[in-house]
C-alpha positions as CSV (number, residue, x, y, z in Angstrom):
1,X,101.7,271.4,-110.7
2,X,98.3,270.3,-109.7
3,X,98.1,269.4,-106.0
4,X,96.9,265.9,-105.0
5,X,93.4,265.5,-103.5
6,X,93.5,264.8,-99.8
7,X,92.1,261.4,-98.6
8,X,91.9,260.6,-94.9
9,X,91.0,257.0,-93.9
10,X,90.9,255.4,-90.5
11,X,90.5,252.0,-89.0
12,X,88.9,251.4,-85.6
13,X,91.4,251.4,-82.8
14,X,91.5,247.9,-81.2
15,X,91.2,247.4,-77.5
16,X,94.5,246.1,-76.0
17,X,93.6,243.8,-73.2
18,X,94.7,240.8,-75.2
19,X,96.6,239.7,-78.3
20,X,95.2,240.5,-81.8
21,X,93.0,238.0,-83.5
22,X,91.7,237.3,-87.0
23,X,89.0,240.0,-86.8
24,X,91.7,242.6,-86.3
25,X,93.5,241.3,-89.3
26,X,90.4,241.4,-91.5
27,X,89.6,245.1,-90.7
28,X,93.2,246.4,-91.0
29,X,93.6,244.6,-94.3
30,X,90.4,246.1,-95.7
31,X,91.4,249.6,-94.6
32,X,94.9,249.1,-96.0
33,X,93.6,247.9,-99.3
34,X,91.3,250.9,-99.6
35,X,94.1,253.2,-98.7
36,X,96.4,251.6,-101.4
37,X,93.6,251.8,-104.0
38,X,93.2,255.6,-103.4
39,X,97.0,256.0,-103.6
40,X,96.8,254.3,-107.0
41,X,94.3,256.9,-108.0
42,X,96.8,259.6,-107.2
43,X,95.3,260.9,-104.0
44,X,97.3,262.3,-101.0
45,X,96.3,259.5,-98.5
46,X,96.6,259.7,-94.8
47,X,95.9,256.3,-93.3
48,X,95.4,256.4,-89.5
49,X,95.5,253.6,-87.0
50,X,96.0,253.3,-83.2
51,X,95.1,251.5,-80.0
52,X,92.3,252.0,-77.4
53,X,94.1,251.6,-74.0
54,X,92.0,253.0,-71.2
55,X,89.1,251.2,-69.4
56,X,88.4,248.7,-66.7
57,X,89.3,245.6,-68.7
58,X,92.9,246.8,-69.3
59,X,93.3,247.8,-65.7
60,X,92.0,244.5,-64.3
61,X,93.9,242.3,-66.8
62,X,97.2,244.1,-66.0
63,X,96.6,243.5,-62.3
64,X,95.7,239.9,-62.9
65,X,99.1,239.5,-64.7
66,X,100.9,241.2,-61.8
67,X,102.1,244.0,-64.1
68,X,102.1,247.8,-64.1
69,X,99.5,249.1,-66.4
70,X,101.8,250.7,-69.0
71,X,104.1,247.7,-69.0
72,X,101.1,245.5,-69.8
73,X,99.8,247.9,-72.5
74,X,103.2,248.4,-74.1
75,X,103.5,244.6,-74.6
76,X,100.1,244.3,-76.2
77,X,100.6,247.4,-78.4
78,X,103.8,245.9,-79.7
79,X,101.9,242.8,-80.8
80,X,99.5,244.9,-82.8
81,X,102.4,246.7,-84.4
82,X,104.0,243.4,-85.1
83,X,100.8,242.2,-86.8
84,X,100.5,245.3,-88.9
85,X,104.1,245.0,-90.0
86,X,103.5,241.3,-90.8
87,X,100.4,242.1,-92.8
88,X,102.3,244.8,-94.8
89,X,100.0,247.6,-93.6
90,X,100.9,251.0,-95.1
91,X,99.6,253.2,-92.2
92,X,100.9,256.8,-91.9
93,X,100.0,257.5,-88.3
94,X,99.6,255.4,-85.1
95,X,97.9,257.0,-82.1
96,X,97.7,255.6,-78.6
97,X,94.9,256.9,-76.3
98,X,97.4,256.9,-73.4
99,X,99.5,259.5,-75.3
100,X,99.4,262.5,-73.0
101,X,101.0,264.8,-75.5
102,X,99.1,264.0,-78.7
103,X,95.8,262.5,-77.6
104,X,94.8,264.0,-74.2
105,X,94.6,267.6,-75.3
106,X,92.1,266.9,-78.1
107,X,89.9,264.5,-76.0
108,X,89.8,267.2,-73.3
109,X,88.9,270.0,-75.8
110,X,86.1,267.8,-77.3
111,X,84.6,267.4,-73.8
112,X,84.8,271.1,-73.2
113,X,83.1,271.9,-76.5
114,X,80.2,269.5,-75.6
115,X,79.9,271.3,-72.2
116,X,79.8,274.7,-74.0
117,X,76.9,273.4,-76.2
118,X,75.1,272.4,-73.0
119,X,75.1,268.8,-73.9
120,X,76.9,267.3,-70.8
121,X,74.9,266.9,-67.6
122,X,75.2,264.8,-64.4
123,X,72.6,262.3,-63.1
124,X,72.3,259.1,-61.0
125,X,72.0,256.0,-63.1
126,X,71.0,252.4,-62.6
127,X,71.8,250.1,-65.5
128,X,73.0,246.8,-66.9
129,X,76.7,246.8,-67.7
130,X,78.7,244.3,-70.0
131,X,82.3,244.1,-69.0
132,X,83.2,242.6,-72.4
133,X,81.8,245.6,-74.3
134,X,82.7,248.0,-71.4
135,X,79.3,249.5,-72.1
136,X,75.8,249.8,-70.5
137,X,73.2,247.8,-72.2
138,X,69.5,248.5,-72.7
139,X,67.1,245.6,-72.1
140,X,66.2,245.5,-75.8
141,X,69.9,244.9,-76.7
142,X,70.0,241.7,-74.8
143,X,69.3,238.2,-76.1
144,X,68.0,235.8,-73.5
145,X,69.3,238.1,-70.8
146,X,72.8,238.1,-72.2
147,X,74.9,240.4,-74.3
148,X,74.9,239.0,-77.8
149,X,78.6,239.8,-78.3
150,X,79.7,238.2,-75.0
151,X,77.1,235.5,-74.1
152,X,79.3,233.8,-71.6
153,X,79.9,236.9,-69.4
154,X,77.7,237.7,-66.5
155,X,76.1,241.2,-66.8
156,X,76.5,243.6,-63.8
157,X,73.8,245.8,-62.3
158,X,75.5,249.2,-61.6
159,X,74.1,252.2,-59.8
160,X,76.2,255.3,-59.8
161,X,76.3,259.0,-60.7
162,X,77.7,259.7,-64.1
163,X,78.0,262.5,-66.6
164,X,75.7,262.0,-69.6
165,X,75.7,263.3,-73.2
166,X,72.4,264.4,-74.8
167,X,72.3,261.9,-77.7
168,X,68.5,262.2,-77.8
169,X,68.8,265.9,-78.7
170,X,70.7,265.0,-81.9
171,X,69.2,261.7,-82.9
172,X,66.7,263.2,-85.4
173,X,69.4,265.4,-87.0
174,X,71.8,262.4,-87.3
175,X,69.0,260.3,-88.9
176,X,68.4,262.9,-91.6
177,X,72.1,263.2,-92.3
178,X,72.4,259.4,-92.7
179,X,69.2,259.1,-94.7
180,X,70.4,261.7,-97.2
181,X,73.9,260.1,-97.4
182,X,75.6,263.3,-96.3
183,X,77.2,260.8,-93.9
184,X,77.1,257.7,-96.1
185,X,76.7,254.4,-94.2
186,X,77.8,251.3,-96.3
187,X,76.3,248.7,-96.8
188,X,72.6,249.5,-96.8
189,X,71.8,246.8,-94.3
190,X,73.8,248.7,-91.7
191,X,72.3,252.0,-92.7
192,X,68.8,250.6,-92.1
193,X,70.0,249.2,-88.8
194,X,71.3,252.5,-87.4
195,X,68.2,254.4,-88.6
196,X,66.1,252.0,-86.6
197,X,68.3,252.5,-83.5
198,X,68.2,256.3,-83.8
199,X,64.4,256.3,-83.4
200,X,64.8,255.0,-79.8
201,X,68.2,256.5,-78.9
202,X,68.6,257.7,-75.3
203,X,71.2,259.9,-73.7
204,X,74.5,258.0,-73.1
205,X,76.7,257.7,-70.0
206,X,79.8,259.7,-70.7
207,X,81.9,259.2,-67.5
208,X,82.4,256.9,-64.6
209,X,83.6,257.5,-61.1
210,X,87.3,256.8,-60.6
211,X,86.4,254.2,-58.0
212,X,84.6,252.3,-60.8
213,X,86.9,253.2,-63.7
214,X,90.4,253.9,-62.2
215,X,92.2,254.0,-65.6
216,X,91.2,256.8,-68.0
217,X,91.4,260.5,-68.9
218,X,90.2,262.7,-66.0
219,X,87.1,264.7,-66.7
220,X,87.9,268.4,-67.0
221,X,87.0,270.3,-63.7
222,X,86.0,267.1,-61.9
223,X,88.9,264.9,-60.9
224,X,86.6,262.3,-59.3
225,X,85.5,261.1,-62.7
226,X,87.2,259.6,-65.7
227,X,86.0,259.9,-69.3
228,X,84.0,257.0,-70.5
229,X,85.1,255.4,-73.8
230,X,83.1,257.6,-76.2
231,X,84.9,260.9,-75.7
232,X,88.2,259.2,-75.2
233,X,88.4,256.4,-77.8
234,X,86.2,257.9,-80.6
235,X,88.1,261.2,-80.5
236,X,91.3,259.5,-81.7
237,X,90.2,260.2,-85.3
238,X,90.6,263.9,-84.7
239,X,93.3,264.0,-82.0
240,X,95.7,261.9,-84.2
241,X,95.7,264.7,-86.8
242,X,96.1,267.6,-84.5
243,X,92.7,268.5,-82.9
244,X,93.4,270.4,-79.6
245,X,97.1,271.0,-80.4
246,X,97.7,271.7,-84.1
247,X,94.7,273.3,-85.9
248,X,96.6,273.7,-89.2
249,X,97.2,270.0,-89.4
250,X,93.7,269.1,-88.2
251,X,92.1,271.3,-90.9
252,X,94.4,269.9,-93.6
253,X,93.0,266.3,-93.1
254,X,89.6,266.6,-91.5
255,X,86.9,265.6,-92.3
256,X,87.7,261.9,-92.7
257,X,86.8,260.5,-96.1
258,X,86.0,257.1,-94.6
259,X,86.0,255.3,-91.2
260,X,86.4,251.5,-91.5
261,X,84.8,249.6,-88.6
262,X,83.1,246.3,-87.6
263,X,79.4,245.8,-87.2
264,X,79.6,245.4,-83.4
265,X,80.6,249.1,-83.0
266,X,78.1,250.5,-85.6
267,X,76.0,252.6,-83.2
268,X,79.1,254.2,-81.6
269,X,80.3,255.5,-85.0
270,X,77.0,256.1,-86.8
271,X,75.0,257.6,-83.8
272,X,77.2,258.7,-80.9
273,X,80.1,260.0,-83.0
274,X,78.2,262.2,-85.5
275,X,76.0,263.6,-82.6
276,X,79.2,264.5,-80.7
277,X,80.7,266.2,-83.7
278,X,77.5,268.2,-84.4
279,X,77.5,269.3,-80.8
280,X,81.1,270.3,-80.9
281,X,80.6,272.1,-84.3
282,X,83.1,269.9,-86.1
283,X,82.4,268.8,-89.7
284,X,81.2,265.2,-90.1
285,X,83.2,262.4,-91.8
286,X,81.9,261.5,-95.3
287,X,81.6,257.7,-95.2
288,X,81.4,254.8,-92.8
289,X,82.2,251.4,-94.0
290,X,81.0,248.5,-91.8
291,X,82.3,244.9,-92.3
292,X,80.8,241.8,-90.8
293,X,82.4,239.1,-88.7
294,X,84.9,236.6,-89.9
295,X,83.5,233.2,-88.8
296,X,85.0,229.8,-88.2
297,X,82.7,226.8,-88.7
298,X,79.8,229.2,-88.9
299,X,80.3,230.9,-85.6
300,X,82.0,234.1,-84.4
301,X,85.5,233.4,-83.1
302,X,86.0,233.6,-79.4
303,X,87.5,231.9,-76.4
304,X,84.0,230.7,-75.3
305,X,83.4,229.0,-78.7
306,X,86.9,227.6,-78.9
307,X,87.4,228.4,-82.6
308,X,90.0,231.1,-82.4
309,X,92.5,231.2,-85.3
310,X,95.4,233.5,-84.6
311,X,96.7,235.4,-87.6
312,X,100.5,235.2,-87.0
313,X,100.5,231.4,-87.7
314,X,98.4,231.8,-90.8
315,X,100.7,234.5,-92.3
316,X,103.8,232.3,-91.6
317,X,102.1,229.2,-93.0
318,X,100.7,230.6,-96.2
319,X,102.4,233.9,-96.9
320,X,101.2,237.5,-96.2
321,X,99.8,238.2,-99.7
322,X,98.1,234.9,-100.0
323,X,96.5,235.5,-96.6
324,X,95.4,239.0,-97.6
325,X,94.0,237.6,-100.9
326,X,91.9,235.0,-99.1
327,X,90.5,237.1,-96.3
328,X,89.4,239.9,-98.6
329,X,87.9,237.4,-101.1
330,X,86.1,235.5,-98.3
331,X,84.2,238.6,-96.9
332,X,80.9,239.5,-98.7
333,X,79.9,243.1,-98.5
334,X,76.6,242.7,-96.6
335,X,77.2,239.7,-94.4
336,X,79.8,237.6,-92.5
337,X,82.6,235.6,-94.0
338,X,83.9,232.2,-93.4
339,X,87.6,231.5,-92.7
340,X,88.6,228.0,-93.7
341,X,92.2,226.8,-94.2
342,X,91.0,224.2,-96.7
343,X,89.3,226.8,-98.8
344,X,92.4,229.1,-98.5
345,X,94.6,226.4,-99.8
346,X,92.2,225.7,-102.7
347,X,92.0,229.3,-103.7
348,X,95.8,229.7,-103.6
349,X,96.3,226.6,-105.7
350,X,93.4,227.2,-108.2
351,X,93.0,230.9,-108.4
352,X,96.4,232.4,-107.6
353,X,98.8,229.6,-108.8
354,X,96.6,227.9,-111.5
355,X,95.0,231.0,-113.0
356,X,96.7,234.4,-112.2
357,X,100.3,233.2,-111.6
358,X,100.2,230.7,-114.4
359,X,99.0,233.3,-117.0
360,X,101.7,235.8,-116.1
361,X,104.5,233.3,-115.9
362,X,103.7,231.6,-119.2
363,X,103.4,234.9,-121.0
364,X,106.7,236.4,-119.7
365,X,108.5,233.1,-120.1
366,X,107.4,232.8,-123.7
367,X,108.5,236.4,-124.4
368,X,111.9,235.8,-122.9
369,X,112.5,232.5,-124.7
370,X,111.3,233.5,-128.1
371,X,111.5,237.3,-128.4
372,X,114.5,238.2,-126.2
373,X,112.0,239.6,-123.7
374,X,111.0,242.5,-126.0
375,X,107.4,243.8,-126.3
376,X,107.0,245.3,-129.8
377,X,103.5,245.6,-131.4
378,X,100.2,244.8,-129.7
379,X,97.4,242.8,-131.2
380,X,94.4,245.0,-131.7
381,X,91.7,242.5,-130.8
382,X,88.9,244.9,-130.2
383,X,86.5,242.3,-128.6
384,X,89.0,241.1,-126.1
385,X,90.2,244.7,-125.2
386,X,86.6,245.9,-124.9
387,X,85.7,243.0,-122.5
388,X,88.9,243.7,-120.5
389,X,88.1,247.4,-120.2
390,X,84.6,246.6,-119.1
391,X,85.9,244.4,-116.3
392,X,88.6,246.9,-115.3
393,X,85.8,249.5,-114.9
394,X,83.8,247.1,-112.7
395,X,86.9,246.4,-110.6
396,X,87.3,250.1,-109.9
397,X,83.6,250.4,-109.0
398,X,83.8,247.4,-106.6
399,X,86.9,248.9,-104.9
400,X,85.2,252.3,-104.6
401,X,82.2,250.5,-103.0
402,X,84.4,248.5,-100.5
403,X,83.3,245.3,-102.3
404,X,86.7,243.6,-102.2
405,X,85.3,240.2,-102.8
406,X,83.8,241.2,-106.1
407,X,86.9,243.2,-107.1
408,X,89.0,240.1,-106.7
409,X,86.5,238.1,-108.7
410,X,86.8,240.6,-111.6
411,X,90.6,240.5,-111.4
412,X,90.6,236.8,-111.6
413,X,88.2,236.9,-114.6
414,X,90.6,239.3,-116.4
415,X,93.4,236.8,-115.8
416,X,91.1,234.0,-117.0
417,X,90.4,236.0,-120.2
418,X,94.1,236.4,-120.7
419,X,94.7,232.7,-120.2
420,X,92.0,231.8,-122.7
421,X,93.3,234.3,-125.3
422,X,96.8,232.9,-124.9
423,X,95.6,229.3,-125.1
424,X,93.2,229.9,-128.1
425,X,95.9,231.5,-130.2
426,X,98.4,228.8,-129.5
427,X,101.5,230.9,-130.0
428,X,103.8,227.9,-129.8
429,X,102.2,226.7,-133.1
430,X,101.6,230.2,-134.7
431,X,105.3,231.0,-134.3
432,X,106.1,228.7,-137.3
433,X,103.8,230.5,-139.7
434,X,103.5,234.1,-138.5
435,X,106.1,235.3,-136.0
436,X,105.0,238.9,-136.3
437,X,101.4,238.1,-135.3
438,X,102.7,235.8,-132.5
439,X,104.8,238.7,-131.2
440,X,101.7,241.0,-131.2
441,X,99.6,238.4,-129.3
442,X,102.4,238.3,-126.7
443,X,102.4,242.1,-126.6
444,X,98.7,242.2,-125.7
445,X,99.2,239.4,-123.1
446,X,102.0,241.3,-121.5
447,X,99.8,244.4,-121.3
448,X,97.1,242.3,-119.6
449,X,99.8,241.2,-117.1
450,X,100.8,244.8,-116.5
451,X,97.2,245.9,-115.9
452,X,96.7,242.9,-113.5
453,X,99.8,244.1,-111.5
454,X,98.0,247.4,-110.9
455,X,94.6,246.0,-110.2
456,X,95.9,243.5,-107.6
457,X,98.2,245.9,-105.8
458,X,95.7,247.0,-103.1
459,X,95.1,243.3,-102.2
460,X,98.6,241.8,-102.8
461,X,101.2,244.6,-102.7
462,X,104.3,242.3,-102.7
463,X,102.9,240.1,-105.4
464,X,102.3,243.3,-107.5
465,X,105.8,244.6,-106.9
466,X,107.3,241.3,-107.9
467,X,105.2,241.2,-111.1
468,X,106.1,244.8,-111.9
469,X,109.8,243.9,-111.4
470,X,109.5,241.0,-113.8
471,X,107.9,243.4,-116.4
472,X,110.7,245.8,-115.8
473,X,108.3,248.6,-114.7
474,X,107.8,250.2,-111.3
475,X,105.4,252.5,-109.3
476,X,102.5,252.0,-111.7
477,X,99.4,253.9,-111.0
478,X,95.7,253.5,-112.0
479,X,96.3,255.9,-114.9
480,X,98.8,253.4,-116.3
481,X,96.0,250.8,-117.0
482,X,96.0,250.7,-120.7
483,X,97.3,248.6,-123.7
484,X,100.2,250.9,-124.6
485,X,103.3,249.2,-123.2
486,X,105.5,248.5,-126.3
487,X,109.1,248.8,-127.5
488,X,110.0,247.7,-124.0
489,X,112.2,244.9,-122.7
490,X,110.9,242.9,-119.7
491,X,113.0,241.4,-116.9
492,X,113.6,237.9,-115.8
493,X,110.5,235.7,-115.4
494,X,109.8,233.7,-112.3
495,X,107.0,231.7,-110.8
496,X,104.9,234.2,-108.8
497,X,102.9,231.7,-106.6
498,X,103.7,228.2,-105.8
499,X,101.0,225.6,-105.2
500,X,100.6,224.3,-101.7
501,X,101.5,220.6,-101.7
502,X,98.9,218.4,-100.1
503,X,100.0,216.5,-97.0
504,X,96.8,214.5,-96.4
505,X,98.8,211.4,-96.0
506,X,100.7,212.8,-93.0
507,X,98.9,211.7,-89.8
508,X,97.6,214.3,-87.4
509,X,98.9,214.9,-83.9
510,X,96.0,216.4,-81.9
511,X,98.0,219.0,-80.1
512,X,99.5,222.3,-81.2
513,X,102.9,222.3,-79.4
514,X,105.0,225.4,-79.2
515,X,108.1,226.7,-77.4
516,X,107.3,229.3,-74.7
517,X,109.6,231.4,-72.6
518,X,108.6,231.9,-68.9
519,X,108.7,235.6,-68.1
520,X,107.6,235.4,-64.5
521,X,106.4,232.8,-62.0
522,X,104.2,233.9,-59.0
523,X,102.2,232.1,-56.5
524,X,98.5,231.3,-57.1
525,X,96.3,233.5,-54.9
526,X,94.1,230.5,-53.9
527,X,96.4,227.5,-54.0
528,X,99.7,226.7,-52.2
529,X,101.0,224.2,-54.9
530,X,100.1,226.2,-58.0
531,X,102.1,228.9,-59.9
532,X,100.6,231.5,-62.3
533,X,103.1,231.8,-65.1
534,X,103.4,234.6,-67.6
535,X,104.7,233.2,-70.9
536,X,105.9,234.5,-74.2
537,X,104.7,232.5,-77.2
538,X,106.4,234.7,-79.8
539,X,103.3,236.2,-81.4
540,X,101.4,236.7,-78.1
541,X,101.7,236.6,-74.3
542,X,99.6,234.3,-72.1
543,X,99.3,233.0,-68.6
544,X,99.3,229.4,-67.4
545,X,98.4,227.8,-64.1
546,X,100.8,224.9,-63.3
547,X,101.1,222.6,-60.3
548,X,104.9,222.7,-60.1
549,X,105.4,225.1,-57.1
550,X,106.8,222.4,-54.7
551,X,109.4,221.4,-57.4
552,X,110.7,224.6,-59.0
553,X,111.6,227.9,-57.5
554,X,110.6,231.2,-59.3
555,X,114.2,231.8,-60.0
556,X,114.6,228.4,-61.7
557,X,111.6,229.1,-63.9
558,X,112.3,232.6,-65.0
559,X,113.5,232.7,-68.7
560,X,113.3,228.9,-69.0
561,X,112.0,227.8,-72.4
562,X,109.4,225.1,-72.0
563,X,106.9,223.2,-74.2
564,X,103.2,224.2,-74.0
565,X,100.0,223.0,-75.5
566,X,98.8,226.1,-77.3
567,X,95.4,224.8,-78.6
568,X,94.1,223.4,-75.3
569,X,90.7,224.9,-74.2
570,X,91.2,227.6,-71.6
571,X,90.1,226.6,-68.1
572,X,89.9,228.2,-64.7
573,X,92.0,226.5,-62.0
574,X,91.0,227.6,-58.5
575,X,89.6,230.9,-59.9
576,X,92.5,231.8,-62.3
577,X,92.3,231.2,-66.0
578,X,95.0,229.0,-67.6
579,X,95.4,229.7,-71.3
580,X,97.0,226.4,-72.2
581,X,99.2,223.9,-70.4
582,X,102.9,223.2,-70.0
583,X,104.3,219.7,-70.5
584,X,106.3,217.7,-68.0
585,X,107.4,214.2,-67.5
586,X,106.0,212.6,-64.3
587,X,107.5,209.4,-62.9
588,X,105.7,209.7,-59.5
589,X,108.5,211.6,-57.8
590,X,107.5,215.1,-59.1
591,X,107.3,216.6,-62.6
592,X,110.3,217.4,-64.8
593,X,109.7,220.1,-67.4
594,X,110.1,219.6,-71.1
595,X,112.7,222.2,-72.1
596,X,114.8,223.5,-75.0
597,X,117.7,226.0,-75.2
598,X,118.4,227.0,-78.8
599,X,114.8,227.4,-80.0
600,X,112.7,230.7,-79.8
601,X,109.3,231.4,-78.3
602,X,106.6,230.4,-80.8
603,X,108.7,227.8,-82.6
604,X,106.8,224.7,-83.6
605,X,107.4,221.5,-81.6
606,X,106.5,218.2,-83.3
607,X,107.1,214.5,-83.8
608,X,108.6,213.7,-87.2
609,X,106.0,212.5,-89.6
610,X,103.0,214.1,-87.7
611,X,101.3,217.3,-88.4
612,X,100.1,219.3,-85.4
613,X,96.4,220.2,-85.3
614,X,95.6,223.9,-84.6
615,X,91.9,223.4,-83.8
616,X,91.1,223.6,-80.1
617,X,91.5,220.4,-78.1
618,X,89.8,219.4,-74.9
619,X,91.8,218.1,-71.9
620,X,90.2,214.7,-72.4
621,X,91.7,214.4,-75.8
622,X,95.1,215.3,-74.4
623,X,94.8,212.8,-71.6
624,X,94.5,209.9,-74.2
625,X,97.8,210.6,-75.8
626,X,100.6,208.3,-74.8
627,X,103.9,210.3,-74.8
628,X,106.7,208.4,-72.9
629,X,110.0,209.6,-71.5
630,X,113.1,207.6,-72.5
631,X,116.8,208.6,-72.1
632,X,115.7,212.1,-71.2
633,X,113.7,212.6,-74.3
634,X,110.0,212.3,-75.3
635,X,108.6,209.7,-77.7
636,X,105.3,209.2,-79.4
637,X,104.8,206.1,-81.6
638,X,108.6,205.7,-81.8
639,X,109.3,209.3,-82.9
640,X,111.2,211.9,-80.9
641,X,109.8,215.3,-79.9
642,X,111.8,218.1,-81.5
643,X,111.9,221.6,-83.0
644,X,113.6,222.7,-86.2
645,X,116.7,223.5,-84.1
646,X,117.0,220.7,-81.4
647,X,115.6,217.6,-79.7
648,X,113.4,218.4,-76.7
649,X,114.8,217.3,-73.4
650,X,113.0,216.3,-70.2
651,X,114.4,217.4,-66.8
652,X,114.5,214.9,-63.8
653,X,112.0,212.4,-65.1
654,X,113.1,208.7,-65.3
655,X,112.5,206.3,-68.2
656,X,108.9,205.2,-68.6
657,X,107.5,208.5,-67.2
658,X,104.3,209.7,-68.8
659,X,104.2,213.2,-70.2
660,X,101.3,215.2,-68.7
């Protein structure tokens, strides 16, 4: 039996100082789709993911939340795993950089190999440091004196003695390797970008003193320093498969066939990483695929721009396969993509429901109603089959080149051709004169549907499995793309994708209200009347600052389920960031919290007949809303505030109190 060809793919490991966002969803879906495509080709795929957990930001954020560092990290890592599960990500391994058994040995060995090559040295350094990137920045990297990726953060001037890696020693060699495509950088715009950088690449800081970076892997033979991110985080790609602890496993999978990353970490993977591998005498990965940013209203998503869209709500609202379909189709190969819920709904309705789903359903439904679900002969329409084969070949080429957007376009065109072929032949009329020919036409259409089930599988795995089930086939591979399925009985037909009904007539409520559970209440460090609350919103953890300390004890608040405004612009209150706001009724005698008992964290809270807006709202917008307390409940324009499980109640506040 011929052994399968090994294929090792990795996604960048996200930093765990906060909850996952849409950019994380984009990258992991792209990597998963490429892994699934290669499984369809019959390869032995290892798909590796993980989390980057050391560094100053994690340490400081944990302290800010009053938590032990591992407790804080475990909570955020669980959110990334929850996202990956919700997105149907088919990863094979998950590495955490805090894993002392599986990660530390390889990171330490890599450092020691760089030392053996004479490429680690110590020197005093004075530089500009971005806390957002956790990286030193050269003057040429700044825009108007700011980090382009974190324009709202103040840069720090840092002077300290660090270990350095001799990147400059290898920059010429790395350039030649990238130029020759021995290490292939895709797309070309990123290849040209990194070649320009390598011409001016300097040595890079490789450690920081523990006084500056208290959370990290200790430098071998110097306990006063911790490894900086490069040797720690980048090494995950080799430590995860055994480097430093299991050489047999490591040699089985390495080198990586492809790393999937975002454009903001290009130089780390296309300059630092190959230079480190050359120094350590480790074979280089084969390809590096770099995607752009997913934008909202033309700008990169972030707290400062107020256009964050969290993925959990999108998956719940539109369905995981529909979400995967849109985000892959919206991302051009060489530039950034735009995320728009309006466009998402249009594409679901027009392309998935109106084109793809409609074709498959009408074919299978016609077969079941008129031919007892049996595929017999197949129409040998050479022109149609030739065009389909041409587009199937293009689809494969686009997948291989990471051009998911064009692959989806070809798949939709194949479905369109099938629809047109079905419509042009009018089988409902032809049945009366030539039942045999009609049956053959349906046979070709059913084979098109079968091929579509295979082609779409990397993008929409559940959709594909459902279609295969209706066709009464399973576990199809790329080699099964043909027009040979006959003498076969299909299963029960069902509508694959339902259209999203328009609710434009439903008025908008300007706030995104959700149930939150209070995990802990602690005193504000700079204000006697304020609490800092840690809350659970179901899909993420946040902190709120609330002026309720004179009225509620910490014990009263712990585990209480309250109502929060989840889309309010973040603000600092006496030096501490509040990531939203709780709601309370205020009758002048002190606030009474809005609370629920049966609902769960993250549940939607709404007024009947109104649709909550998810776009960011300013406090001024909130202040204009007239929510009134009556009989212990909250009303807006005559409607009660509720969840799917219960009516929201107000504690303590008298009738006529305003909700603030």
